[in-house]
C-alpha positions, 0 to 999 in steps of 0.5 A: 500500499502507498504511504502518503502524507496529508497537507497538515503533515507538511506544517513547518517543513520547507518543501524545497528540501528532501528531508528524511522521515523518522517513523515507528514500526512493528517489526516481528511483534516488537515496536521499533521507534526512530526508524530513519527513512532516507529516500537516498539510501538503497539499503534497509539496515538493522544494527546488531543491538536492535537485531539482538533485542528481536531475540532472533537466532543469528543462525537465521541470517543469510550470508552477504558478501557485498560490503556497505560503504558508509557516509565517510566512505568506510566499508562495513561488512554486514553480518547477513540478511534476514526477511522480517515481518513489518507492520506499518500503520494502525488499524484499520489503515494497516499494512504488513509486509516482508522486508529483507 
């Protein structure tokens, strides 16, 4: 489903900018706050501390061979990838998707 914003959501926002959005989502039955949505990024990243709090066994991770390059051009090697159930919105306007 499309995530959209009403005119009221733009109050105080200068529309000439492409600012990131921070949201709260339910991931695998846990509420995760302060999730950064940056339209300029092509990766969905979950930090190890957050992954550990989801209580998912690390042996469920699939290997990833390609490193990520950070803002300061440093290379980071991911521990792996995993598909997680993510719930967006509140009932009755809610959508559940699988994200890697």
